[in-house]
BAZAMAR-418228 format. One line per 3 residues: for each residue x, y, z of N, C-alpha, C. Coordinates in Angstrom, 2 decimals. Layout:
N
X,Y,Z,X,Y,Z,X,Y,Z; ...
***
This chain:
300
-28.21,35.13,-53.55,-28.79,35.11,-54.89,-27.69,35.22,-55.93; -27.78,34.42,-56.99,-26.73,34.40,-58.00,-26.79,35.64,-58.87; -25.66,35.92,-59.53,-25.60,37.05,-60.43,-26.56,36.94,-61.58
-26.84,35.72,-62.04,-27.77,35.53,-63.15,-29.18,35.97,-62.75; -29.61,35.60,-61.54,-30.94,35.99,-61.07,-31.01,37.50,-60.89; -29.96,38.09,-60.37,-29.93,39.55,-60.23,-30.07,40.23,-61.58
-29.38,39.71,-62.59,-29.47,40.30,-63.94,-30.88,40.15,-64.49; -31.50,38.97,-64.31,-32.85,38.76,-64.82,-33.83,39.75,-64.17; -33.73,39.92,-62.88,-34.63,40.84,-62.18,-34.40,42.27,-62.64
-33.13,42.61,-62.86,-32.81,43.97,-63.29,-33.34,44.23,-64.70; -33.12,43.29,-65.61,-33.54,43.48,-67.00,-35.05,43.37,-67.17; -35.71,42.58,-66.31,-37.16,42.46,-66.40,-37.89,43.62,-65.75
-37.17,44.36,-64.90,-37.78,45.47,-64.20,-38.67,45.04,-63.05; -38.57,43.77,-62.63,-39.38,43.25,-61.52,-38.45,42.89,-60.37; -38.32,43.80,-59.41,-37.47,43.53,-58.26,-38.07,42.41,-57.41
-37.21,41.51,-56.97,-37.68,40.41,-56.15,-38.47,39.37,-56.92; -38.24,39.25,-58.22,-39.00,38.31,-59.04,-38.89,36.87,-58.53; -37.66,36.45,-58.20,-37.47,35.08,-57.71,-38.24,34.84,-56.42
-38.24,35.82,-55.53,-38.98,35.68,-54.27,-40.47,35.62,-54.51; -40.95,36.43,-55.45,-42.38,36.43,-55.76,-42.82,35.05,-56.23; -42.04,34.47,-57.15,-42.40,33.17,-57.71,-42.26,32.05,-56.69
-41.19,32.12,-55.89,-40.89,31.02,-54.97,-41.66,31.10,-53.66; -41.94,32.31,-53.19,-42.49,32.47,-51.84,-43.93,32.99,-51.80; -44.30,33.86,-52.74,-45.59,34.53,-52.62,-46.71,33.81,-53.38
-46.38,33.16,-54.48,-47.42,32.43,-55.21,-47.65,31.08,-54.57; -48.92,30.67,-54.46,-49.17,29.33,-53.93,-48.77,28.31,-55.00; -48.49,27.07,-54.62,-47.98,26.08,-55.58,-48.86,25.89,-56.81
-50.17,25.90,-56.64,-51.07,25.69,-57.78,-50.99,26.83,-58.78; -50.93,28.07,-58.27,-50.83,29.22,-59.16,-49.48,29.23,-59.88; -48.42,28.90,-59.18,-47.10,28.85,-59.82,-47.09,27.78,-60.90
-47.68,26.63,-60.63,-47.73,25.56,-61.63,-48.48,26.03,-62.86; -49.63,26.69,-62.67,-50.41,27.18,-63.81,-49.62,28.18,-64.63; -48.90,29.06,-63.95,-48.09,30.06,-64.64,-46.99,29.40,-65.47
-46.27,28.46,-64.87,-45.16,27.81,-65.56,-45.65,26.95,-66.72; -46.81,26.31,-66.55,-47.37,25.52,-67.64,-47.72,26.41,-68.84; -48.24,27.59,-68.56,-48.58,28.51,-69.65,-47.32,29.03,-70.33
-46.30,29.34,-69.55,-45.03,29.79,-70.14,-44.45,28.68,-71.03; -44.47,27.45,-70.53,-43.94,26.33,-71.30,-44.75,26.11,-72.58; -46.07,26.21,-72.48,-46.91,26.02,-73.66,-46.59,27.05,-74.72
-46.40,28.31,-74.32,-46.10,29.37,-75.28,-44.73,29.18,-75.92; -43.76,28.80,-75.11,-42.41,28.59,-75.66,-42.40,27.40,-76.62; -43.08,26.32,-76.27,-43.13,25.16,-77.14,-43.81,25.50,-78.46
-44.83,26.38,-78.42,-45.55,26.75,-79.62,-44.72,27.52,-80.61; -43.63,28.11,-80.15,-42.76,28.89,-81.04,-41.63,28.07,-81.64; -41.48,26.82,-81.23,-40.35,26.02,-81.68,-40.64,25.36,-83.02
-39.62,25.29,-83.85,-39.74,24.62,-85.14,-39.20,23.20,-85.02; -39.59,22.29,-85.92,-39.02,20.94,-85.90,-37.50,20.96,-86.01; -36.95,21.88,-86.78,-35.49,21.96,-86.94,-34.82,22.30,-85.62
-35.43,23.16,-84.83,-34.86,23.52,-83.53,-34.90,22.34,-82.58; -35.99,21.59,-82.63,-36.09,20.40,-81.78,-35.02,19.39,-82.15; -34.83,19.16,-83.45,-33.81,18.22,-83.90,-32.42,18.67,-83.49
-32.15,19.96,-83.59,-30.83,20.48,-83.21,-30.55,20.22,-81.74; -31.54,20.48,-80.88,-31.36,20.22,-79.44,-31.14,18.74,-79.18; -31.90,17.90,-79.87,-31.76,16.46,-79.68,-30.37,15.99,-80.08
-29.83,16.57,-81.14,-28.54,16.13,-81.67,-27.35,16.66,-80.89; -27.52,17.76,-80.17,-26.37,18.41,-79.54,-26.35,18.36,-78.02; -27.49,18.15,-77.36,-27.53,18.20,-75.90,-27.23,16.84,-75.29
-26.43,16.81,-74.23,-26.11,15.56,-73.56,-27.31,15.01,-72.77; -28.38,15.80,-72.65,-29.57,15.33,-71.93,-30.43,14.41,-72.78; -30.34,14.51,-74.11,-31.30,13.84,-74.97,-30.70,12.73,-75.82
-29.39,12.60,-75.87,-28.77,11.62,-76.74,-29.11,10.19,-76.34; -29.07,9.29,-77.31,-29.37,7.89,-77.03,-28.09,7.15,-76.68; -28.24,6.09,-75.92,-27.12,5.21,-75.60,-27.34,3.86,-76.26
-26.27,3.15,-76.52,-26.36,1.86,-77.22,-25.65,0.78,-76.40; -26.27,0.33,-75.34,-25.64,-0.70,-74.51,-25.68,-2.05,-75.20; -24.87,-2.95,-74.69,-24.94,-4.35,-75.12,-26.25,-4.90,-74.58
-27.24,-5.02,-75.44,-28.58,-5.39,-74.98,-28.60,-6.78,-74.35; -27.82,-7.69,-74.91,-27.79,-9.05,-74.35,-27.21,-9.03,-72.94; -26.13,-8.25,-72.75,-25.51,-8.17,-71.43,-26.44,-7.48,-70.44
-27.12,-6.42,-70.90,-28.05,-5.72,-70.02,-29.19,-6.65,-69.61; -29.71,-7.41,-70.55,-30.78,-8.35,-70.22,-30.28,-9.42,-69.26; -29.04,-9.86,-69.44,-28.47,-10.86,-68.54,-28.37,-10.32,-67.12
-27.95,-9.04,-66.99,-27.87,-8.42,-65.66,-29.25,-8.30,-65.02; -30.23,-7.85,-65.80,-31.58,-7.69,-65.26,-32.15,-9.04,-64.81; -31.96,-10.06,-65.60,-32.48,-11.38,-65.23,-31.77,-11.93,-64.00
-30.46,-11.69,-63.93,-29.69,-12.17,-62.78,-30.16,-11.51,-61.49; -30.30,-10.18,-61.49,-30.70,-9.48,-60.27,-32.13,-9.81,-59.88; -33.00,-9.99,-60.87,-34.38,-10.38,-60.55,-34.39,-11.74,-59.86
-33.59,-12.66,-60.37,-33.54,-14.00,-59.77,-32.98,-13.95,-58.35; -31.92,-13.16,-58.14,-31.31,-13.07,-56.82,-32.21,-12.35,-55.82; -33.00,-11.40,-56.32,-33.87,-10.62,-55.43,-35.15,-11.38,-55.05
-35.46,-12.43,-55.77,-36.77,-13.07,-55.65,-37.19,-13.34,-54.21; -36.29,-13.89,-53.40,-36.64,-14.23,-52.03,-36.11,-13.23,-51.01; -35.43,-12.17,-51.49,-34.78,-11.25,-50.56,-35.28,-9.81,-50.67
-35.75,-9.41,-51.87,-36.21,-8.04,-52.10,-37.44,-8.07,-53.01; -38.33,-7.12,-52.81,-39.44,-6.93,-53.73,-38.98,-6.01,-54.85; -39.01,-6.50,-56.08,-38.59,-5.69,-57.22,-39.75,-4.83,-57.69
-39.51,-3.53,-57.80,-40.56,-2.58,-58.19,-40.09,-1.74,-59.37; -41.03,-1.11,-60.05,-40.76,-0.21,-61.17,-41.16,1.20,-60.75; -40.26,2.16,-60.95,-40.50,3.54,-60.52,-41.03,4.39,-61.66
-41.78,5.42,-61.30,-42.16,6.44,-62.27,-40.90,7.22,-62.68; -40.86,7.78,-63.89,-39.71,8.62,-64.27,-39.60,9.90,-63.47; -40.71,10.32,-62.82,-40.69,11.54,-62.01,-41.12,11.22,-60.59
-40.74,12.11,-59.69,-41.01,11.92,-58.27,-41.27,13.29,-57.65; -41.82,13.39,-56.44,-42.13,14.70,-55.88,-40.91,15.61,-55.76; -41.13,16.89,-55.96,-40.07,17.88,-55.80,-39.50,17.79,-54.38
-38.18,17.72,-54.30,-37.52,17.60,-53.01,-37.13,16.19,-52.65; -37.48,15.22,-53.50,-37.09,13.83,-53.22,-35.59,13.70,-53.10; -34.87,14.56,-53.79,-33.41,14.54,-53.71,-32.92,15.40,-52.55
-33.31,16.67,-52.51,-32.76,17.60,-51.52,-33.34,17.42,-50.13; -34.63,17.09,-50.02,-35.25,16.97,-48.71,-34.97,15.61,-48.07; -34.88,14.56,-48.88,-34.66,13.22,-48.33,-33.17,12.98,-48.08
-32.35,13.16,-49.11,-30.92,12.87,-48.99,-30.09,14.09,-48.60; -30.73,15.25,-48.56,-30.06,16.50,-48.17,-28.85,16.81,-49.05; -29.04,16.64,-50.35,-28.04,17.07,-51.32,-28.65,18.21,-52.12
-27.80,18.96,-52.82,-28.25,20.16,-53.50,-29.33,19.85,-54.53; -30.35,20.70,-54.61,-31.43,20.50,-55.57,-30.93,20.51,-57.00; -29.76,21.12,-57.23,-29.19,21.14,-58.57,-28.82,19.74,-59.07
-28.85,18.73,-58.20,-28.60,17.35,-58.62,-29.75,16.80,-59.44; -30.91,17.46,-59.39,-32.10,16.95,-60.07,-32.66,18.00,-61.01; -33.46,17.53,-61.98,-34.13,18.41,-62.93,-35.57,18.58,-62.47
-35.92,19.79,-62.07,-37.28,20.05,-61.63,-38.24,20.15,-62.80; -39.52,19.85,-62.55,-40.56,19.99,-63.56,-41.50,21.12,-63.15; -42.38,21.51,-64.06,-43.31,22.59,-63.75,-44.51,22.07,-62.95
-44.60,20.77,-62.75,-45.74,20.18,-62.04,-45.36,19.72,-60.63; -44.57,20.50,-59.96,-44.17,20.22,-58.57,-43.53,18.85,-58.43; -42.75,18.48,-59.42,-42.03,17.22,-59.38,-40.61,17.42,-59.83
-39.88,16.33,-59.91,-38.53,16.35,-60.46,-38.25,15.00,-61.12; -37.38,15.02,-62.12,-36.98,13.78,-62.77,-36.12,12.99,-61.79; -36.33,11.69,-61.72,-35.59,10.86,-60.78,-34.09,10.95,-61.08
-33.32,11.34,-60.07,-31.86,11.40,-60.21,-31.17,10.33,-59.38; -31.90,9.70,-58.47,-31.35,8.62,-57.66,-32.51,7.73,-57.20; -32.56,6.49,-57.65,-33.71,5.65,-57.29,-33.76,5.30,-55.81
-32.63,5.36,-55.09,-32.69,5.03,-53.66,-33.57,6.04,-52.91; -33.55,7.30,-53.33,-34.40,8.31,-52.69,-35.87,7.95,-52.84; -36.25,7.49,-54.04,-37.65,7.17,-54.31,-38.04,5.86,-53.63
-37.15,4.88,-53.64,-37.42,3.65,-52.89,-37.60,3.95,-51.41; -36.85,4.93,-50.90,-36.98,5.32,-49.50,-38.38,5.87,-49.22; -38.93,6.64,-50.16,-40.29,7.15,-49.99,-41.30,6.01,-49.94
-41.15,5.04,-50.85,-42.07,3.90,-50.87,-41.92,3.06,-49.60; -40.69,2.87,-49.16,-40.47,2.09,-47.93,-41.09,2.79,-46.73; -40.92,4.11,-46.65,-41.51,4.86,-45.54,-43.03,4.79,-45.58
-43.60,4.87,-46.79,-45.05,4.76,-46.92,-45.54,3.40,-46.43; -44.86,2.35,-46.82,-45.24,1.00,-46.39,-45.09,0.83,-44.89; -44.02,1.38,-44.33,-43.80,1.26,-42.90,-44.89,2.01,-42.12
-45.26,3.19,-42.59,-46.32,3.96,-41.92,-47.67,3.26,-42.01; -47.84,2.46,-43.06,-49.10,1.72,-43.23,-49.15,0.47,-42.36; -48.11,0.25,-41.57,-48.12,-0.87,-40.65,-47.41,-2.10,-41.17
-46.57,-1.93,-42.19,-45.88,-3.07,-42.74,-44.73,-3.55,-41.87; -44.31,-4.77,-42.12,-43.14,-5.32,-41.45,-41.89,-4.73,-42.12; -40.72,-5.32,-41.85,-39.51,-4.86,-42.51,-39.72,-4.84,-44.02
-39.20,-3.81,-44.67,-39.39,-3.61,-46.10,-38.04,-3.72,-46.80; -37.98,-4.48,-47.88,-36.76,-4.63,-48.67,-37.14,-4.48,-50.14; -36.69,-3.41,-50.78,-37.08,-3.07,-52.14,-35.88,-3.01,-53.07
-36.11,-3.30,-54.34,-35.06,-3.17,-55.35,-35.66,-2.61,-56.62; -34.82,-1.97,-57.42,-35.26,-1.49,-58.73,-34.06,-1.27,-59.62; -34.31,-1.25,-60.92,-33.33,-0.84,-61.92,-33.97,0.30,-62.68
-33.30,1.46,-62.70,-33.96,2.67,-63.19,-32.97,3.56,-63.93; -33.43,4.15,-65.02,-32.60,5.10,-65.76,-32.83,6.48,-65.17; -31.76,7.14,-64.72,-31.84,8.42,-64.05,-31.23,9.51,-64.92
-31.54,10.77,-64.58,-30.95,11.93,-65.25,-30.35,12.83,-64.19; -29.09,13.21,-64.37,-28.42,14.14,-63.46,-27.83,15.29,-64.26; -28.16,16.53,-63.90,-27.72,17.66,-64.70,-26.28,18.10,-64.49
-25.59,17.55,-63.48,-24.22,18.00,-63.25,-23.34,17.72,-64.45; -22.42,18.65,-64.71,-21.43,18.46,-65.76,-20.16,17.93,-65.12; -19.78,16.70,-65.48,-18.63,16.06,-64.86,-17.32,16.35,-65.59
-17.33,17.35,-66.48,-16.10,17.73,-67.17,-15.88,17.01,-68.48; -16.76,16.09,-68.83,-16.66,15.37,-70.08,-17.89,15.72,-70.91; -17.69,16.56,-71.93,-18.82,17.02,-72.73,-19.51,15.93,-73.50
-18.85,14.77,-73.67,-19.45,13.67,-74.40,-20.24,12.72,-73.49; -20.13,12.90,-72.19,-20.82,12.01,-71.25,-22.29,12.38,-71.18; -23.16,11.40,-71.43,-24.59,11.66,-71.37,-25.03,11.92,-69.94
-26.11,12.69,-69.80,-26.61,13.03,-68.47,-27.52,11.96,-67.91; -27.79,10.89,-68.67,-28.67,9.83,-68.18,-27.95,8.50,-68.21; -28.25,7.67,-67.22,-27.62,6.36,-67.09,-28.47,5.49,-66.17
-28.20,4.19,-66.16,-29.01,3.24,-65.39,-28.34,2.90,-64.07; -29.15,2.87,-63.00,-28.68,2.48,-61.68,-29.52,1.32,-61.16; -28.86,0.40,-60.48,-29.54,-0.66,-59.74,-29.49,-0.27,-58.28
-30.63,-0.31,-57.58,-30.69,0.21,-56.22,-31.43,-0.74,-55.29; -31.01,-0.72,-54.03,-31.63,-1.51,-52.96,-31.91,-0.60,-51.76; -33.05,-0.80,-51.12,-33.38,-0.07,-49.89,-34.05,-1.04,-48.92
-33.59,-1.02,-47.67,-34.19,-1.82,-46.60,-34.60,-0.88,-45.46; -35.80,-1.09,-44.93,-36.32,-0.22,-43.88,-37.00,-1.06,-42.82; -36.74,-0.73,-41.55,-37.35,-1.47,-40.45,-37.15,-0.75,-39.14
-37.57,-1.36,-38.06,-37.50,-0.75,-36.74,-36.19,-1.12,-36.05; -35.69,-0.20,-35.27,-34.47,-0.42,-34.49,-34.62,-1.64,-33.59; -33.62,-2.51,-33.61,-33.62,-3.70,-32.75,-32.61,-3.60,-31.63
-31.88,-2.51,-31.59,-30.82,-2.37,-30.60,-29.54,-3.01,-31.08; -28.41,-2.43,-30.69,-27.08,-2.96,-31.02,-26.88,-3.13,-32.52; -27.45,-2.22,-33.30,-27.32,-2.21,-34.76,-27.88,-3.49,-35.39
-28.86,-4.10,-34.75,-29.38,-5.37,-35.24,-30.00,-5.27,-36.62; -30.90,-4.29,-36.83,-31.53,-4.17,-38.14,-30.50,-3.78,-39.19; -29.65,-2.81,-38.87,-28.65,-2.35,-39.82,-27.75,-3.49,-40.27
-27.35,-4.35,-39.32,-26.48,-5.47,-39.65,-27.17,-6.45,-40.59; -28.42,-6.77,-40.29,-29.15,-7.71,-41.14,-29.32,-7.14,-42.54; -29.66,-5.85,-42.64,-29.87,-5.23,-43.95,-28.57,-5.13,-44.73
-27.47,-4.77,-44.06,-26.18,-4.70,-44.74,-25.77,-6.06,-45.28; -25.93,-7.10,-44.46,-25.59,-8.43,-44.92,-26.43,-8.85,-46.11; -27.70,-8.52,-46.07,-28.61,-8.87,-47.16,-28.22,-8.15,-48.45
-27.97,-6.85,-48.36,-27.68,-6.06,-49.56,-26.29,-6.36,-50.12; -25.28,-6.32,-49.27,-23.92,-6.55,-49.74,-23.76,-7.99,-50.23; -24.40,-8.93,-49.53,-24.33,-10.31,-49.98,-24.91,-10.48,-51.37
-26.05,-9.84,-51.64,-26.66,-9.94,-52.97,-25.76,-9.31,-54.02; -25.22,-8.12,-53.74,-24.37,-7.42,-54.72,-23.11,-8.22,-55.03; -22.47,-8.75,-54.00,-21.26,-9.54,-54.24,-21.57,-10.78,-55.08
-22.68,-11.44,-54.79,-23.05,-12.61,-55.56,-23.35,-12.24,-57.00; -24.06,-11.11,-57.20,-24.39,-10.68,-58.56,-23.12,-10.33,-59.34; -22.20,-9.61,-58.71,-20.96,-9.23,-59.40,-20.12,-10.46,-59.74
-20.04,-11.41,-58.81,-19.26,-12.63,-59.07,-19.80,-13.38,-60.29; -21.12,-13.49,-60.37,-21.72,-14.24,-61.47,-21.62,-13.48,-62.79; -21.79,-12.17,-62.73,-21.88,-11.37,-63.95,-20.51,-11.08,-64.55
-19.48,-10.98,-63.72,-18.16,-10.56,-64.18,-17.17,-11.71,-64.22; -17.61,-12.87,-64.67,-16.73,-14.04,-64.76,-16.28,-14.19,-66.22; -14.94,-14.22,-66.48,-13.88,-13.96,-65.50,-13.73,-12.45,-65.29
-13.19,-12.06,-64.18,-13.04,-10.64,-63.90,-12.09,-10.40,-62.75; -11.80,-9.13,-62.44,-10.89,-8.82,-61.35,-11.48,-9.21,-60.00; -10.61,-9.40,-59.02,-11.05,-9.78,-57.68,-11.88,-8.67,-57.05
-12.94,-9.06,-56.36,-13.80,-8.10,-55.67,-13.20,-7.74,-54.32; -13.38,-6.48,-53.92,-12.89,-5.98,-52.63,-14.02,-5.19,-51.97; -14.11,-5.28,-50.65,-15.18,-4.64,-49.89,-14.57,-3.70,-48.86
-14.80,-2.40,-49.04,-14.29,-1.41,-48.10,-15.41,-0.84,-47.25; -15.08,-0.45,-46.02,-16.09,0.13,-45.13,-15.51,1.32,-44.38; -16.40,2.20,-43.92,-16.03,3.33,-43.08,-17.07,3.48,-41.99
-16.65,3.78,-40.78,-17.58,4.00,-39.68,-17.06,5.14,-38.82; -17.98,5.84,-38.17,-17.58,6.99,-37.37,-17.35,6.66,-35.91; -17.52,5.39,-35.54,-17.22,4.95,-34.18,-16.79,3.50,-34.25
-16.09,3.07,-33.25,-15.58,1.69,-33.24,-15.97,0.99,-31.95; -17.25,0.61,-31.82,-17.66,-0.13,-30.62,-16.94,-1.46,-30.53; -16.82,-1.98,-29.31,-16.08,-3.23,-29.10,-16.67,-4.35,-29.95
-17.99,-4.41,-29.99,-18.67,-5.38,-30.86,-19.58,-4.60,-31.79; -19.29,-4.65,-33.08,-20.06,-3.89,-34.07,-20.74,-4.89,-35.01; -22.06,-5.07,-34.82,-22.79,-6.04,-35.62,-22.75,-5.68,-37.10
-22.68,-4.40,-37.42,-22.62,-3.98,-38.83,-21.35,-4.51,-39.49; -20.23,-4.33,-38.81,-18.96,-4.80,-39.35,-18.93,-6.33,-39.41; -19.48,-6.97,-38.41,-19.50,-8.43,-38.42,-20.35,-8.96,-39.59
-21.41,-8.23,-39.95,-22.22,-8.65,-41.08,-21.42,-8.56,-42.38; -20.65,-7.50,-42.54,-19.80,-7.39,-43.73,-18.72,-8.46,-43.73; -18.15,-8.72,-42.55,-17.10,-9.74,-42.47,-17.65,-11.11,-42.87
-18.87,-11.40,-42.48,-19.46,-12.70,-42.79,-19.67,-12.87,-44.30; -20.21,-11.85,-44.98,-20.45,-12.00,-46.42,-19.13,-11.96,-47.19; -18.15,-11.21,-46.67,-16.84,-11.18,-47.33,-16.16,-12.54,-47.25
-16.20,-13.15,-46.07,-15.59,-14.47,-45.90,-16.31,-15.52,-46.72; -17.64,-15.41,-46.80,-18.40,-16.40,-47.56,-18.06,-16.35,-49.04; -17.70,-15.14,-49.53,-17.38,-15.00,-50.93,-15.91,-14.88,-51.22
-15.06,-15.12,-50.21,-13.60,-14.98,-50.35,-13.24,-13.61,-50.89; -13.84,-12.58,-50.32,-13.63,-11.19,-50.75,-12.81,-10.46,-49.69; -11.84,-9.67,-50.13,-11.04,-8.88,-49.20,-11.90,-7.82,-48.54
-11.81,-7.70,-47.21,-12.50,-6.68,-46.44,-11.47,-5.75,-45.85; -11.63,-4.44,-46.05,-10.65,-3.48,-45.53,-11.35,-2.19,-45.12; -10.72,-1.44,-44.23,-11.26,-0.17,-43.77,-10.76,0.96,-44.66
-11.68,1.79,-45.12,-11.34,2.98,-45.90,-11.16,4.15,-44.93; -9.93,4.49,-44.65,-9.64,5.55,-43.67,-9.82,6.91,-44.31; -10.51,7.80,-43.59,-10.61,9.18,-44.04,-11.77,9.49,-44.96
-12.62,8.53,-45.23,-13.77,8.81,-46.08,-14.75,9.71,-45.33; -15.13,10.85,-45.91,-15.91,11.86,-45.20,-17.42,11.61,-45.27; -17.89,10.83,-46.25,-19.33,10.68,-46.48,-20.05,10.03,-45.31
-19.31,9.40,-44.41,-19.95,8.68,-43.32,-20.69,9.61,-42.37; -20.30,10.87,-42.29,-20.99,11.81,-41.41,-21.78,12.86,-42.18; -21.94,12.65,-43.47,-22.71,13.58,-44.28,-23.90,12.89,-44.89
-23.69,12.28,-46.03,-24.75,11.57,-46.72,-25.19,10.35,-45.93; -24.22,9.61,-45.40,-24.53,8.42,-44.61,-24.50,8.72,-43.11; -25.11,7.82,-42.35,-25.26,8.03,-40.91,-24.46,6.99,-40.14
-23.16,7.19,-40.09,-22.33,6.39,-39.20,-21.65,5.19,-39.79; -22.14,4.66,-40.93,-21.54,3.45,-41.47,-21.85,3.37,-42.97; -20.82,3.13,-43.80,-21.03,3.00,-45.23,-19.98,2.08,-45.83
-20.20,1.70,-47.09,-19.30,0.73,-47.72,-19.13,1.04,-49.20; -18.08,0.50,-49.78,-17.84,0.48,-51.22,-17.54,-0.96,-51.63; -17.92,-1.33,-52.83,-17.49,-2.59,-53.44,-16.66,-2.25,-54.67
-15.48,-2.84,-54.76,-14.56,-2.58,-55.85,-14.31,-3.86,-56.64; -14.04,-3.70,-57.94,-13.46,-4.75,-58.76,-12.05,-4.29,-59.06; -11.06,-4.85,-58.36,-9.72,-4.28,-58.41,-9.76,-2.92,-57.76
-9.41,-1.85,-58.52,-9.49,-0.49,-58.00,-10.70,0.27,-58.53; -11.54,-0.39,-59.31,-12.70,0.27,-59.90,-13.90,0.12,-58.98; -14.50,1.24,-58.57,-15.67,1.19,-57.70,-16.89,0.74,-58.48
-17.56,-0.28,-57.95,-18.77,-0.80,-58.57,-20.04,-0.36,-57.85; -20.00,-0.27,-56.53,-21.21,0.01,-55.76,-20.85,0.74,-54.48; -21.82,1.45,-53.94,-21.66,2.03,-52.61,-22.99,2.02,-51.90
-22.95,2.15,-50.59,-24.16,2.15,-49.81,-23.84,2.33,-48.34; -24.88,2.23,-47.51,-24.67,2.38,-46.09,-25.94,2.70,-45.34; -25.77,3.06,-44.09,-26.89,3.41,-43.21,-27.24,4.88,-43.41
-28.54,5.18,-43.52,-29.01,6.56,-43.64,-30.10,6.81,-42.61; -30.37,8.09,-42.33,-31.42,8.44,-41.37,-32.72,8.82,-42.05; -32.88,8.47,-43.30,-34.04,8.91,-44.07,-35.35,8.36,-43.52
-35.37,7.10,-43.09,-36.60,6.52,-42.58,-37.12,7.27,-41.36; -36.22,7.62,-40.46,-36.62,8.35,-39.24,-37.14,9.74,-39.59; -36.48,10.41,-40.54,-36.90,11.77,-40.87,-38.19,11.78,-41.69
-38.37,10.80,-42.57,-39.59,10.76,-43.38,-40.82,10.44,-42.54; -40.69,9.55,-41.58,-41.85,9.12,-40.78,-41.99,9.89,-39.48; -40.95,10.62,-39.08,-40.99,11.30,-37.79,-40.84,10.35,-36.63
-40.37,9.15,-36.90,-40.19,8.12,-35.86,-38.70,7.83,-35.72; -38.13,8.22,-34.59,-36.70,8.06,-34.38,-36.24,6.62,-34.29; -37.15,5.67,-34.21,-36.79,4.26,-34.13,-36.67,3.61,-35.51
-37.04,4.34,-36.56,-36.95,3.77,-37.90,-35.50,3.76,-38.38; -35.12,2.66,-39.02,-33.77,2.50,-39.54,-33.84,2.19,-41.04; -32.82,2.63,-41.78,-32.82,2.43,-43.22,-31.40,2.21,-43.72
-31.26,1.32,-44.69,-29.97,1.03,-45.33,-30.19,1.06,-46.83; -29.26,1.65,-47.57,-29.39,1.78,-49.02,-28.13,1.28,-49.72; -28.26,0.96,-51.00,-27.10,0.58,-51.81,-27.45,0.81,-53.27
-26.43,1.05,-54.09,-26.66,1.25,-55.51,-25.41,1.01,-56.33; -25.59,0.69,-57.62,-24.45,0.52,-58.51,-24.82,0.98,-59.91; -23.82,1.46,-60.65,-24.01,1.91,-62.02,-23.96,0.73,-62.98
-25.04,0.51,-63.72,-25.13,-0.67,-64.58,-24.22,-0.53,-65.80; -24.12,0.67,-66.38,-23.25,0.84,-67.55,-21.81,0.50,-67.23; -21.37,0.81,-66.03,-20.00,0.48,-65.64,-19.81,-1.04,-65.60
-20.83,-1.75,-65.13,-20.74,-3.20,-65.12,-20.69,-3.76,-66.54; -21.52,-3.20,-67.42,-21.52,-3.68,-68.80,-20.17,-3.45,-69.47; -19.56,-2.28,-69.20,-18.25,-1.99,-69.79,-17.19,-2.94,-69.25
-17.25,-3.23,-67.95,-16.27,-4.11,-67.34,-16.43,-5.53,-67.88; -17.68,-5.95,-68.02,-17.93,-7.30,-68.57,-17.48,-7.37,-70.02; -17.70,-6.28,-70.77,-17.33,-6.28,-72.18,-15.83,-6.33,-72.41
***
């Protein structure tokens, strides 16, 4: 327990307050309590206080992207996805734990709400939920895409950096085919689309490079061959990123980066989310994402 929570419990005179709220109250009662607390706090705020928060907090500030460039990117990805991915629109909020339970990253990466939800901090997590739902309903292989504005509360050391930004994300989910068959097909589909989109959007621009990391080196690796095929098709350098640790943490055995020169544009790889969400060890999932503002800045 953090020192802040200890101080709150000490000053409130309620020992174990955090445990009472988190463990002893049922979710509906906790939601009702938090909604009432929020209602009372909001009722005490003046318009001047609201304006001050809006003007000073990195969570609420507006961004001014090149609207024409942003529209060009959205139209390009929609056109490229037409026959390869189903483009969907996400809610701004998603169930509590979509970040920590699905991707197993700290809950502090997301902003929780009082209604047992959280603000979307990574669209791949939410696409994974939709893909798992479709797969459980008896669907065939699922390939989804979205462009979504996310909010992340982490402070990256730059007080002027806004906490919200746009991400383009891809998720593919299907059944194991053996010998990394599904993973290879999904990687080729996702990386091929991203490379094509970057080539078209960033003309003229720096040369694209494709890096990969894997935790094993089988004699024949269909995943690597899929990356080699799309790299050769686009005349893109393919290289191994030695020492990248994410392959055994966030990713499950194989992951990639796409660079423009030395600037990272996208990352993705194989994850175990489909198997854990459905309880079916034969489910396979591949994800990818890129920051749209970075693309707009590079194009500009």
